Residue frames relative to the residue before (quaternion, step in Angstrom):
aa qw qx qy qz dx dy dz
M 1.0000 0.0000 0.0000 0.0000 0.00 0.00 0.00
Q 0.3724 -0.7557 0.5047 0.1886 3.53 -0.69 1.09
P 0.3008 -0.7732 0.4800 0.2851 3.66 -0.40 0.73
T 0.2225 -0.7487 0.6096 0.1358 3.57 -1.19 0.64
H 0.6791 -0.5080 0.3215 0.4211 3.46 -1.37 0.27
N 0.6457 0.5111 -0.3377 0.4559 3.62 1.18 -0.36
D 0.4720 0.6623 -0.4670 0.3471 3.62 1.28 -0.16
P 0.4995 -0.6814 0.4672 0.2606 3.47 -1.03 1.05
R 0.5904 0.5660 -0.3699 0.4408 3.55 1.14 -0.43
I 0.6108 0.4961 -0.3552 0.5047 3.65 1.02 -0.67
Q 0.6767 0.5001 -0.3375 0.4219 3.56 0.71 -0.96
R 0.6491 0.4984 -0.3356 0.4665 3.67 0.92 -0.74
I 0.6124 0.5290 -0.3480 0.4733 3.68 0.98 -0.84
L 0.7074 0.4821 -0.2965 0.4234 3.56 0.66 -1.08
A 0.6351 0.5461 -0.2820 0.4679 3.53 1.11 -0.89
T 0.6468 0.5051 -0.3314 0.4655 3.54 1.02 -0.80
V 0.6287 0.5535 -0.3061 0.4524 3.49 0.87 -1.17
D 0.6720 0.5296 -0.2573 0.4490 3.60 0.88 -1.03
C 0.6843 0.4622 -0.3067 0.4734 3.65 1.14 -0.32
I 0.4959 0.6263 -0.4637 0.3832 3.64 1.15 -0.13
P 0.2837 -0.7912 0.5114 0.1786 3.74 -0.57 0.99
P 0.6758 -0.4877 0.3505 0.4272 3.44 -1.37 0.66
G 0.8175 0.2898 -0.2275 0.4426 3.52 -1.12 0.71
R 0.6848 0.4068 -0.3013 0.5241 3.50 1.30 0.11
V 0.2012 -0.7904 0.5654 0.1231 3.60 -1.11 0.36
A 0.1440 -0.7486 0.6383 0.1067 3.62 -1.20 0.35
T 0.4141 -0.6728 0.5317 0.3052 3.50 -1.30 0.32
Y 0.6563 -0.5081 0.3470 0.4367 3.51 -1.27 0.24
G 0.6246 0.5457 -0.3228 0.4559 3.53 1.17 -0.73
Q 0.6647 0.5071 -0.3115 0.4516 3.60 1.02 -0.82
V 0.6271 0.5170 -0.3598 0.4583 3.53 1.06 -0.66
A 0.6499 0.5039 -0.3459 0.4518 3.59 0.99 -0.88
S 0.6526 0.5181 -0.3292 0.4441 3.64 0.94 -0.76
E 0.6748 0.4944 -0.2961 0.4610 3.53 0.93 -0.88
A 0.6540 0.4768 -0.2623 0.5255 3.60 1.14 -0.65
G 0.5606 -0.6379 0.3951 0.3503 3.61 1.05 0.13
L 0.6401 0.5240 -0.3109 0.4681 3.62 1.28 0.32
A 0.0224 -0.8347 0.5499 -0.0180 3.61 0.90 0.98
G 0.8071 0.2336 -0.2495 0.4814 3.51 -1.16 0.97
R 0.6229 0.5345 -0.3578 0.4453 3.74 1.22 0.05
A 0.1173 0.8167 -0.5579 0.0892 3.73 1.04 0.63
R 0.7120 0.4770 -0.2971 0.4209 3.59 0.80 -0.88
L 0.5808 0.5218 -0.4054 0.4753 3.52 1.20 -0.32
V 0.6094 0.5415 -0.3394 0.4694 3.64 0.99 -0.76
G 0.6365 0.5025 -0.3289 0.4839 3.67 0.97 -0.79
R 0.6879 0.4822 -0.2939 0.4560 3.58 0.80 -0.96
I 0.6485 0.5194 -0.3382 0.4419 3.60 0.97 -0.65
L 0.6601 0.5216 -0.2469 0.4809 3.49 1.06 -1.06
A 0.6727 0.4410 -0.3284 0.4952 3.71 0.96 -0.70
E 0.6761 0.4981 -0.2986 0.4535 3.71 1.03 -0.29
L 0.4347 0.6983 -0.4784 0.3074 3.60 1.28 -0.02
P 0.5337 -0.6496 0.4309 0.3279 3.50 -1.12 0.81
K 0.6160 -0.5595 0.4095 0.3739 3.50 -1.11 0.65
G 0.7678 0.3132 -0.2384 0.5055 3.71 -0.77 0.91
S 0.4310 0.7259 -0.4746 0.2490 3.47 1.24 -0.05
H 0.4266 -0.7521 0.4461 0.2310 3.63 -1.04 0.70
L 0.4494 0.7050 -0.4313 0.3392 3.51 1.54 0.01
P 0.4460 -0.7366 0.4315 0.2688 3.59 -0.83 0.85
W 0.0143 -0.8808 0.4731 -0.0131 3.49 0.80 1.11
H 0.5408 0.6609 -0.3221 0.4085 3.46 1.52 -0.54
R 0.6682 0.5341 -0.2850 0.4324 3.46 1.31 -0.50
V 0.5727 0.5421 -0.3518 0.5044 3.66 1.37 0.16
L 0.0624 -0.8316 0.5503 -0.0422 3.48 -0.81 1.14
Q 0.6229 -0.4724 0.4392 0.4425 3.62 -1.24 -0.08
T 0.7168 -0.4540 0.3257 0.4171 3.54 -1.32 0.30
G 0.7433 0.4306 -0.2130 0.4655 3.58 0.89 -0.93
G 0.5720 -0.6107 0.3527 0.4189 3.59 1.37 0.04
G 0.5019 0.6541 -0.4221 0.3770 3.53 1.26 0.40
I 0.4934 -0.6223 0.4985 0.3475 3.54 -1.19 0.26
S 0.4058 -0.7031 0.5038 0.2953 3.65 -0.83 0.72
P 0.4957 -0.6692 0.4554 0.3147 3.46 -0.96 0.92
R 0.0348 0.7438 -0.6669 0.0295 3.61 -1.14 0.71
S 0.5416 -0.6029 0.4827 0.3320 3.38 -1.39 0.33
G 0.7524 0.3688 -0.2875 0.4639 3.57 -1.12 0.54
P 0.7751 -0.4003 0.2411 0.4252 3.40 -1.12 -0.40
G 0.2736 0.8451 -0.4221 0.1810 3.66 1.28 0.01
P 0.7602 0.3789 -0.2570 0.4610 3.53 0.58 -1.03
A 0.6130 0.5230 -0.3312 0.4909 3.62 1.03 -0.60
E 0.6425 0.4993 -0.3042 0.4953 3.64 0.94 -0.89
Q 0.6512 0.5325 -0.3222 0.4342 3.61 0.89 -0.92
R 0.6713 0.4952 -0.2813 0.4744 3.57 0.93 -1.13
A 0.6707 0.4984 -0.3032 0.4580 3.70 0.89 -0.86
R 0.6382 0.5063 -0.3157 0.4865 3.60 1.00 -0.62
L 0.6261 0.5158 -0.3110 0.4952 3.60 0.96 -0.84
E 0.6810 0.4816 -0.3058 0.4591 3.60 0.76 -1.08
K 0.6421 0.5376 -0.3287 0.4366 3.58 0.89 -0.85
E 0.7080 0.3964 -0.2839 0.5108 3.59 1.15 -0.52
G 0.6016 -0.6008 0.3324 0.4082 3.68 1.31 0.25
V 0.4389 0.6462 -0.5224 0.3419 3.52 1.02 0.49
V 0.2540 -0.7870 0.5490 0.1213 3.59 -0.83 1.12
F 0.3276 -0.7174 0.6025 0.1228 3.50 -1.15 1.08
T 0.3910 -0.6650 0.5555 0.3103 3.57 -1.16 0.55
L 0.6912 -0.4503 0.3336 0.4563 3.54 -1.34 0.01
S 0.6092 0.5368 -0.3292 0.4821 3.61 1.22 -0.51
G 0.5118 -0.6619 0.4189 0.3528 3.71 1.22 -0.16
R 0.5829 0.5500 -0.3995 0.4451 3.51 1.08 0.48
V 0.4356 -0.6606 0.5542 0.2583 3.56 -1.31 0.34
D 0.3898 -0.6807 0.5635 0.2592 3.48 -0.89 1.01
L 0.3224 -0.7733 0.5251 0.1493 3.62 -0.49 1.42
K 0.5427 0.5883 -0.4481 0.3983 3.71 1.05 -0.40
S 0.7682 0.4007 -0.1970 0.4589 3.52 0.77 -1.03
A 0.7931 0.3526 -0.1626 0.4692 3.67 0.96 -0.80
A 0.4441 0.7577 -0.3890 0.2782 3.57 1.29 -0.13
W 0.4271 -0.6660 0.5387 0.2896 3.65 -0.84 0.91
K 0.0288 -0.7528 0.6570 0.0293 3.53 -1.06 0.72
P 0.3904 -0.8002 0.4142 0.1889 3.40 -0.06 1.39
D 0.7158 0.4570 -0.2687 0.4545 3.54 0.98 -0.76
E 0.5463 0.6216 -0.3605 0.4304 3.61 1.37 -0.11
T 0.3021 -0.7406 0.5801 0.1542 3.58 -0.85 0.92
P 0.4865 -0.7172 0.4297 0.2538 3.44 -0.75 1.27
């Protein structure tokens, strides 16, 4: 089944990503779990990859399981890193984010 914009799964994914606060990150798997779609990390990645240009959704706050930026064509990875750094997210020398310090914890009050 090909998801459409009216698909409630997409709406839950988008709403979950929209809840990630500045300076925090989540993994694709965490977004899927929080959206009630455990095991659907690839669906999250596909939905975020298909966002329209100029979207205000904080897609840049979603990372791979190990805290890395997913490879994309074009300026995507550099733009994602720049946006995260602007929010105060720190990268290790290997180019990853320390998820222990930057992970979004939905139950935590800012």
